[in-house]
C-alpha positions in Angstrom: 19.2 84.7 152.3 21.0 81.6 153.4 21.8 78.2 151.5 19.7 76.8 148.7 19.5 73.3 147.3 17.9 71.9 144.0 17.9 68.5 142.4 17.5 67.3 139.0 16.3 63.8 138.0 17.8 62.4 134.9 16.1 59.2 133.3 17.5 55.6 133.9 18.6 55.6 130.2 21.4 58.0 131.0 24.3 56.0 132.3 27.1 58.6 132.4 27.9 62.2 132.0 29.5 65.4 133.2 28.0 68.3 135.1 29.5 71.7 135.1 28.5 74.7 137.3 29.2 78.4 137.3 28.0 81.2 139.4 27.2 80.9 143.0 26.4 77.1 143.2 28.2 73.9 143.5 27.4 70.4 142.4 27.8 68.1 145.5 26.5 64.7 144.3 25.6 63.0 141.1 25.0 59.3 140.8 24.1 57.1 137.8 21.8 55.5 136.8 19.2 56.8 137.5 20.9 60.2 138.0 20.0 62.5 140.9 22.2 65.7 140.6 22.2 67.7 143.9 23.3 71.4 143.6 23.9 73.6 146.7 24.5 77.3 147.0 24.7 80.3 149.4 23.1 83.7 148.9 23.5 86.9 151.1 20.8 89.3 151.8 20.1 91.8 148.9 22.3 89.7 146.8 21.5 88.6 143.2 23.1 85.3 141.8 22.7 83.3 138.8 23.6 79.7 139.0 24.1 77.9 135.8 24.4 74.0 135.6 25.2 72.5 132.3 24.8 68.6 131.9 26.9 66.9 129.2 25.8 63.3 128.5 28.4 60.7 127.6 26.5 57.3 127.7 22.8 56.6 127.0 21.6 53.1 127.2 19.2 52.6 124.0 18.5 48.9 124.7 15.4 47.5 126.4 
């Protein structure tokens, strides 16, 4: 019960993208590069939630 946070670390080669969320969560921060995507949500006692996060990459640096 309460709030939750999780982070996803994306490799420095990813320089841009979009993040979409559904369910009981919200993307609160995304920085490129390297990407650190921070997602927050809140859950009540005796509640079940599914938080879906979809990353769509738009730019990947393949040099060096």
